[in-house]
Backbone as JSON, one array per atom type, in Angstrom:
{
  "sequence": "MKGIDRNYSLSEIETTASWLWGQIKPYRVIAFHGEMGAGKTTLISALCTNLKVEDVVSSPTFSIINEYRFTDDGKPESIYHIDLYRLKNEQDAIDAGVEDCFYNGRYCFVEWPERTPTLLPEDTVHVYLHSVDENNRKIKIEEN",
  "N": [[-112.56, -194.53, -116.29], [-114.98, -195.89, -118.13], [-118.03, -195.71, -119.19], [-119.65, -197.11, -116.99], [-122.21, -199.24, -116.0], [-125.26, -199.85, -114.18], [-128.05, -201.48, -112.83], [-130.79, -200.81, -110.67], [-133.16, -201.19, -107.99], [-135.65, -199.13, -106.41], [-135.75, -199.82, -103.75], [-133.17, -200.47, -103.27], [-131.72, -198.16, -103.07], [-130.02, -196.99, -101.12], [-127.76, -198.73, -100.98], [-126.98, -198.5, -103.59], [-126.31, -195.8, -103.69], [-124.07, -195.8, -102.0], [-122.34, -197.43, -103.5], [-122.16, -195.8, -105.79], [-120.9, -193.5, -104.75], [-118.36, -194.55, -104.28], [-117.49, -194.74, -106.9], [-117.51, -192.1, -107.88], [-116.18, -190.41, -106.12], [-113.48, -189.39, -106.53], [-113.92, -187.24, -108.22], [-114.92, -183.8, -108.48], [-117.04, -182.34, -109.55], [-120.14, -183.48, -110.32], [-122.36, -184.38, -112.68], [-125.75, -184.85, -113.0], [-127.88, -186.44, -115.09], [-131.1, -186.87, -116.6], [-134.53, -187.58, -117.31], [-137.45, -185.79, -116.15], [-138.5, -187.02, -113.07], [-136.85, -189.24, -113.08], [-135.27, -189.76, -110.91], [-133.15, -188.23, -109.95], [-132.9, -186.27, -107.81], [-133.67, -187.89, -105.69], [-131.64, -189.84, -105.67], [-129.41, -188.21, -105.17], [-130.09, -187.29, -102.63], [-129.96, -189.74, -101.25], [-127.21, -190.21, -101.55], [-126.24, -188.11, -99.96], [-127.29, -188.87, -97.47], [-125.84, -191.23, -97.14], [-123.31, -190.11, -96.87], [-123.54, -188.95, -94.47], [-124.47, -186.31, -94.19], [-124.78, -183.24, -92.51], [-126.8, -181.4, -92.66], [-130.23, -180.52, -93.51], [-131.43, -182.11, -96.3], [-132.69, -181.02, -99.31], [-134.58, -180.38, -102.29], [-133.1, -178.09, -104.5], [-134.64, -176.61, -106.3], [-135.96, -174.09, -106.34], [-134.22, -172.41, -104.95], [-131.88, -172.69, -106.34], [-129.15, -173.27, -105.54], [-128.06, -175.34, -102.96], [-126.18, -175.77, -100.0], [-124.43, -178.29, -98.32], [-123.04, -179.8, -95.39], [-120.5, -182.14, -94.46], [-118.38, -184.72, -93.04], [-115.35, -185.91, -94.22], [-113.1, -188.43, -94.21], [-112.24, -187.48, -91.72], [-112.0, -184.75, -92.07], [-113.61, -181.56, -92.51], [-116.02, -181.11, -95.09], [-117.77, -179.78, -97.95], [-120.76, -179.91, -99.89], [-122.18, -178.79, -102.84], [-125.42, -178.69, -103.9], [-126.95, -178.42, -106.8], [-129.52, -177.19, -108.81], [-130.44, -176.74, -111.98], [-132.73, -176.48, -113.43], [-134.69, -174.4, -113.61], [-133.36, -172.32, -114.81], [-132.81, -170.14, -117.57], [-130.69, -169.74, -119.29], [-127.07, -169.79, -119.75], [-126.06, -167.4, -118.73], [-127.88, -166.77, -116.7], [-127.13, -168.77, -114.91], [-124.51, -168.01, -114.29], [-125.04, -165.54, -113.08], [-126.36, -166.49, -110.82], [-124.32, -167.59, -109.39], [-123.36, -170.1, -109.92], [-121.15, -170.88, -111.49], [-119.0, -170.17, -109.86], [-119.27, -172.12, -107.86], [-118.69, -174.44, -109.32], [-115.94, -174.26, -109.72], [-114.55, -174.03, -107.28], [-113.41, -176.09, -105.89], [-114.9, -177.66, -104.18], [-117.28, -180.34, -103.65], [-119.78, -180.78, -106.13], [-123.02, -181.52, -106.87], [-124.91, -181.72, -109.62], [-127.98, -181.07, -111.02], [-129.79, -181.23, -114.05], [-127.66, -180.49, -115.9], [-127.36, -179.96, -118.59], [-128.24, -177.45, -119.1], [-126.17, -175.72, -118.78], [-123.9, -176.22, -120.57], [-121.33, -175.3, -121.47], [-120.18, -174.28, -119.22], [-119.49, -176.22, -117.37], [-116.77, -177.85, -115.7], [-113.93, -179.35, -117.34], [-113.23, -181.84, -116.3], [-115.55, -182.99, -115.33], [-117.71, -185.54, -114.13], [-120.24, -187.61, -115.48], [-123.46, -188.67, -114.67], [-125.95, -190.71, -115.7], [-129.36, -191.21, -115.5], [-132.04, -193.43, -115.9], [-135.46, -194.26, -116.08], [-136.57, -197.46, -115.76], [-138.86, -198.8, -115.08], [-141.65, -198.26, -112.87], [-140.43, -198.86, -110.38], [-137.74, -199.38, -110.85], [-134.46, -198.46, -111.91], [-131.92, -197.38, -114.21], [-128.51, -196.77, -114.16], [-125.81, -194.94, -115.46], [-122.43, -194.19, -115.69], [-120.15, -191.82, -116.84], [-117.06, -190.43, -117.9], [-116.05, -187.13, -118.96]],
  "CA": [[-113.92, -195.0, -116.16], [-115.64, -195.83, -119.43], [-119.39, -196.2, -119.24], [-120.05, -198.1, -116.0], [-123.67, -199.35, -115.91], [-125.82, -200.63, -113.07], [-129.5, -201.4, -112.63], [-131.15, -200.91, -109.25], [-134.55, -200.92, -107.64], [-135.72, -198.05, -105.44], [-135.47, -200.38, -102.44], [-131.72, -200.6, -103.17], [-131.15, -196.83, -103.29], [-128.92, -196.71, -100.19], [-126.56, -199.47, -101.4], [-126.57, -197.91, -104.87], [-125.63, -194.53, -103.37], [-122.75, -196.15, -101.47], [-121.56, -197.88, -104.66], [-121.92, -194.64, -106.65], [-119.88, -192.66, -104.11], [-117.07, -195.19, -104.55], [-117.11, -194.47, -108.29], [-117.41, -190.67, -108.23], [-115.48, -189.64, -105.09], [-112.33, -188.6, -106.98], [-114.36, -186.09, -109.01], [-115.53, -182.74, -107.68], [-118.3, -181.93, -110.16], [-120.86, -184.64, -110.8], [-123.53, -183.93, -113.42], [-126.81, -185.85, -113.0], [-128.77, -186.3, -116.24], [-132.26, -187.76, -116.6], [-135.8, -186.9, -117.5], [-138.2, -185.49, -114.93], [-138.97, -188.23, -112.41], [-135.89, -190.34, -113.2], [-134.71, -190.05, -109.59], [-131.91, -187.47, -109.69], [-132.92, -185.71, -106.46], [-133.73, -189.02, -104.75], [-130.3, -190.43, -105.58], [-128.54, -187.23, -104.49], [-130.47, -187.35, -101.22], [-129.38, -190.98, -100.72], [-125.77, -189.97, -101.44], [-126.04, -187.24, -98.8], [-127.53, -189.72, -96.3], [-124.68, -192.12, -97.06], [-122.16, -189.31, -96.44], [-123.89, -188.39, -93.16], [-124.59, -184.85, -94.3], [-125.29, -182.68, -91.25], [-127.88, -180.46, -92.95], [-131.43, -181.06, -94.14], [-131.27, -182.19, -97.75], [-133.93, -180.75, -100.03], [-134.39, -180.0, -103.68], [-132.83, -176.66, -104.67], [-135.32, -176.13, -107.51], [-136.25, -172.66, -106.28], [-133.05, -171.67, -104.46], [-130.84, -173.01, -107.32], [-127.98, -173.88, -104.9], [-128.05, -175.66, -101.54], [-124.88, -176.23, -99.52], [-124.53, -179.25, -97.23], [-121.76, -180.1, -94.76], [-120.25, -183.5, -93.99], [-116.98, -184.96, -92.7], [-114.76, -186.93, -95.09], [-111.78, -188.82, -93.69], [-111.91, -186.65, -90.57], [-111.94, -183.31, -92.33], [-114.9, -181.01, -92.97], [-116.22, -180.93, -96.54], [-119.07, -179.24, -98.36], [-121.33, -180.31, -101.17], [-123.19, -177.92, -103.41], [-126.47, -179.38, -104.65], [-127.37, -177.37, -107.73], [-130.6, -177.57, -109.72], [-130.44, -175.72, -113.04], [-133.95, -176.63, -114.21], [-135.42, -173.15, -113.8], [-132.54, -171.32, -115.49], [-133.09, -170.02, -119.0], [-129.46, -169.76, -120.08], [-125.85, -169.82, -118.95], [-125.91, -166.13, -118.01], [-128.64, -166.93, -115.46], [-126.31, -169.6, -114.02], [-123.39, -167.16, -113.82], [-125.63, -164.57, -112.15], [-126.73, -167.2, -109.6], [-123.11, -168.03, -108.7], [-123.1, -171.5, -110.22], [-119.79, -171.04, -111.99], [-118.12, -170.13, -108.69], [-119.36, -173.43, -107.21], [-118.03, -175.44, -110.16], [-114.48, -174.12, -109.75], [-113.95, -173.71, -105.99], [-112.78, -177.27, -105.31], [-115.84, -178.44, -103.37], [-118.14, -181.24, -104.41], [-120.99, -180.21, -106.72], [-123.97, -182.44, -107.48], [-125.62, -180.81, -110.51], [-129.13, -181.57, -111.76], [-130.06, -180.53, -115.31], [-126.42, -179.84, -116.35], [-127.43, -179.58, -120.0], [-128.57, -176.02, -119.16], [-124.91, -174.96, -118.74], [-122.9, -177.14, -121.13], [-119.97, -174.77, -121.6], [-119.67, -173.85, -117.91], [-119.0, -177.35, -116.59], [-115.34, -178.12, -115.84], [-113.57, -180.42, -118.26], [-113.13, -183.12, -115.59], [-116.85, -183.36, -114.76], [-118.19, -186.9, -114.39], [-121.66, -187.55, -115.82], [-124.28, -189.79, -114.2], [-127.19, -190.74, -116.46], [-130.39, -192.02, -114.87], [-133.19, -193.75, -116.76], [-136.51, -195.07, -115.47], [-136.88, -198.7, -116.46], [-140.29, -198.87, -114.78], [-142.0, -197.48, -111.67], [-139.56, -199.17, -109.25], [-136.38, -199.73, -111.27], [-133.71, -197.45, -112.63], [-130.63, -197.74, -114.77], [-127.55, -195.7, -113.96], [-124.61, -195.08, -116.27], [-121.44, -193.19, -115.31], [-119.16, -191.57, -117.89], [-116.2, -189.25, -117.8], [-116.17, -186.23, -120.12]],
  "C": [[-114.6, -194.81, -117.51], [-117.0, -196.48, -119.32], [-119.74, -197.33, -118.29], [-121.57, -198.07, -115.88], [-124.07, -200.15, -114.68], [-127.33, -200.42, -113.06], [-129.77, -201.51, -111.14], [-132.64, -200.65, -109.08], [-134.54, -199.81, -106.58], [-135.47, -198.55, -104.03], [-133.97, -200.55, -102.21], [-131.0, -199.25, -103.27], [-129.96, -196.55, -102.37], [-127.64, -197.46, -100.6], [-126.06, -198.94, -102.74], [-125.83, -196.6, -104.63], [-124.22, -194.8, -102.84], [-121.82, -196.59, -102.61], [-121.19, -196.68, -105.54], [-120.84, -193.74, -106.06], [-118.49, -193.24, -104.34], [-116.57, -194.92, -105.96], [-116.78, -193.0, -108.53], [-116.57, -189.85, -107.25], [-114.28, -188.86, -105.6], [-112.69, -187.32, -107.75], [-114.99, -185.05, -108.1], [-116.85, -182.27, -108.25], [-118.94, -183.15, -110.8], [-122.18, -184.14, -111.39], [-124.53, -185.07, -113.51], [-127.8, -185.54, -114.12], [-129.96, -187.26, -116.08], [-133.53, -186.95, -116.75], [-136.44, -186.62, -116.14], [-138.72, -186.81, -114.35], [-138.03, -189.42, -112.5], [-135.23, -190.69, -111.87], [-133.43, -189.32, -109.26], [-131.86, -186.97, -108.24], [-132.94, -186.83, -105.42], [-132.36, -189.65, -104.58], [-129.33, -189.49, -104.88], [-128.84, -187.22, -103.0], [-129.89, -188.6, -100.56], [-127.86, -190.87, -100.59], [-125.47, -189.15, -100.19], [-126.28, -188.0, -97.5], [-126.34, -190.63, -96.06], [-123.45, -191.39, -96.52], [-122.38, -188.69, -95.06], [-123.85, -186.86, -93.17], [-125.29, -184.33, -93.05], [-126.53, -181.81, -91.45], [-129.1, -181.2, -93.49], [-131.24, -180.99, -95.65], [-132.63, -181.98, -98.4], [-133.61, -180.32, -101.44], [-134.14, -178.49, -103.78], [-133.5, -176.06, -105.91], [-135.55, -174.63, -107.48], [-135.07, -171.84, -105.8], [-131.86, -171.79, -105.41], [-129.67, -173.76, -106.67], [-128.26, -174.11, -103.42], [-126.64, -176.12, -101.18], [-125.1, -177.13, -98.32], [-123.12, -179.52, -96.7], [-121.7, -181.57, -94.35], [-118.77, -183.61, -93.66], [-116.48, -186.12, -93.55], [-113.34, -187.21, -94.61], [-111.32, -187.87, -92.59], [-111.83, -185.16, -90.83], [-113.27, -182.8, -92.88], [-114.91, -180.79, -94.48], [-117.58, -180.29, -96.75], [-119.46, -179.83, -99.71], [-122.29, -179.21, -101.59], [-124.15, -178.8, -104.2], [-127.12, -178.29, -105.51], [-128.44, -177.92, -108.67], [-130.77, -176.45, -110.73], [-131.74, -175.7, -113.85], [-134.62, -175.3, -114.55], [-134.63, -172.08, -114.56], [-132.82, -171.32, -116.99], [-131.84, -170.15, -119.86], [-128.25, -169.73, -119.15], [-125.61, -168.51, -118.2], [-126.69, -166.16, -116.7], [-127.83, -167.73, -114.44], [-125.14, -168.8, -113.45], [-123.91, -166.17, -112.79], [-125.98, -165.21, -110.81], [-125.51, -167.7, -108.81], [-122.73, -169.47, -108.96], [-121.66, -171.74, -110.65], [-118.78, -171.03, -110.84], [-118.11, -171.47, -107.97], [-118.58, -174.48, -108.0], [-116.51, -175.42, -110.0], [-113.84, -173.83, -108.4], [-113.37, -174.92, -105.28], [-113.68, -178.09, -104.4], [-116.65, -179.36, -104.26], [-119.37, -180.5, -104.9], [-121.8, -181.34, -107.34], [-124.92, -181.57, -108.29], [-126.75, -181.53, -111.24], [-129.38, -180.66, -112.96], [-128.82, -179.81, -115.84], [-126.43, -179.42, -117.81], [-127.81, -178.11, -120.17], [-127.31, -175.15, -119.19], [-123.76, -175.76, -119.36], [-121.48, -176.58, -121.22], [-119.39, -174.3, -120.28], [-119.07, -174.99, -117.09], [-117.5, -177.55, -116.78], [-115.09, -179.33, -116.74], [-113.57, -181.79, -117.58], [-114.43, -183.5, -114.87], [-117.15, -184.82, -115.08], [-119.71, -186.81, -114.56], [-122.35, -188.84, -115.38], [-125.62, -189.68, -114.92], [-128.17, -191.69, -115.79], [-131.56, -192.21, -115.83], [-134.18, -194.58, -115.96], [-136.74, -196.28, -116.34], [-138.38, -198.96, -116.31], [-140.5, -198.12, -113.46], [-141.01, -197.67, -110.51], [-138.1, -199.43, -109.6], [-135.76, -198.63, -112.11], [-132.44, -198.06, -113.2], [-129.73, -196.53, -114.6], [-126.33, -195.98, -114.84], [-123.7, -193.91, -115.9], [-120.43, -193.06, -116.43], [-118.33, -190.34, -117.56], [-116.45, -188.4, -119.04], [-115.42, -186.75, -121.3]]
}
């Protein structure tokens, strides 16, 4: 996968989430980049809806890590939704247990991954979100 791009409107978020899952499913750690308000949490929430997550999906800004359950091909799976915005450094992330999430084989959707650049696994896929305007976004997917 070399730099896949797609534009979408907020009214197309569910179909975009379905398309995105088809692109990122083979990866376990997915890093979501974008400025404040670019739609990282909204897209992750749409992904979780698409996957029929059994839990309430909410921003982990204050808890740092939320865990959600879903069923994939008939077997139970978990997703860690991690928000690193409030962390000051990589030691804070290690203390919060983030590194354990990255390397335990479960899916990790990571917001603000630039806070822990050396902790991310080598095979992390990166999703870049940009606001085009109030209702439109651009998404770009890149492998490490």
